[in-house]
C-alpha positions in Angstrom: 6.0 28.5 62.8 7.7 26.6 60.0 7.0 27.0 56.3 7.9 24.5 53.7 8.1 25.2 50.0 8.7 22.4 47.4 10.2 22.8 44.0 11.6 20.7 41.2 8.5 18.9 39.9 7.7 18.6 36.3 7.2 16.3 33.3 9.8 13.6 32.8 10.0 10.5 30.5 9.9 7.0 31.9 13.4 6.1 33.1 14.3 9.7 33.8 15.3 11.5 36.9 14.1 14.5 38.9 15.3 16.1 42.1 12.8 17.7 44.4 13.7 20.3 46.9 12.0 21.4 50.1 13.1 24.7 51.5 12.3 25.3 55.2 11.9 28.7 56.7 13.8 29.0 59.9 16.2 26.4 61.1 15.7 22.8 60.1 17.5 21.8 63.3 14.3 22.4 65.2 12.6 19.7 63.2 13.0 16.2 64.5 12.0 14.6 61.3 11.3 15.5 57.7 10.2 13.6 54.7 8.1 13.3 51.6 4.6 12.0 50.9 2.9 11.7 47.5 -0.6 11.4 46.3 -1.5 10.0 43.0 -4.8 10.7 41.2 -7.6 8.7 42.8 -5.3 7.3 45.5 -4.6 8.0 49.2 -1.5 9.9 50.3 1.4 7.6 51.0 4.8 8.1 52.7 7.7 8.0 50.3 10.7 8.7 52.5 11.5 9.9 56.0 14.7 11.4 57.5 15.0 11.9 61.2 17.3 14.4 62.9 19.3 11.4 64.2 19.9 10.4 60.6 17.6 7.4 60.3 16.1 7.0 56.9 13.1 5.0 55.7 11.7 4.5 52.2 8.5 3.0 50.9 9.1 -0.3 49.3 8.0 0.9 45.9 10.8 3.5 45.8 13.6 1.8 47.7 16.8 1.7 45.5 15.4 4.4 43.2 14.8 7.4 45.5 17.2 9.1 47.9 16.4 11.6 50.6 19.0 13.9 51.9 19.3 17.3 53.6 21.6 20.3 53.6 21.3 22.0 57.0 23.2 25.0 55.8 20.6 25.7 53.1 17.6 24.5 55.3 16.7 22.2 52.4 15.7 18.6 52.1 16.0 16.8 48.8 14.4 13.8 47.1 16.5 12.4 44.3 14.2 10.3 42.1 15.8 8.0 39.5 14.4 5.3 37.2 11.0 7.0 37.2 7.9 5.2 36.0 4.4 6.3 35.2 3.4 4.9 38.6 5.4 7.6 40.3 3.2 10.3 38.9 1.8 12.2 41.8 1.8 15.4 43.8 4.7 15.2 46.1 4.5 16.9 49.5 7.2 17.8 51.9 6.6 17.6 55.6 8.4 18.4 58.8 7.7 17.6 62.4 8.3 19.8 65.4 5.6 19.0 67.9 3.1 19.2 65.1 3.5 18.3 61.4 4.0 21.1 58.9 3.2 20.5 55.2 4.2 22.1 52.0 1.7 22.8 49.2 3.1 20.1 47.0 4.8 19.9 43.6 3.5 17.8 40.7 5.6 15.1 39.1 4.3 13.6 35.9 6.1 10.6 34.3 4.9 10.2 30.8 6.3 9.6 27.3 
């Protein structure tokens, strides 16, 4: 059983930055992939970034060059550094991890507004 807990969301002005964290219970080494999804109001959930255990990284086109996914195995934590935020990035951000099945966090709200 894996539990994922997100943190770091909040209100930020356009052009600002936030770093989201996702702390995994147990060892992240058992997870063969982790990543972030987001769901904006009235929209479907979309993949933002994926990081595999082999180190492969993929980003949604809308965030490429602005967002960076990384992990710290010693802290069992995955991060999402978000720069140059715009109102279109406003969403609930969910962390996920896959080990056979996909585990989800409960989400953290990011609001980009002036």
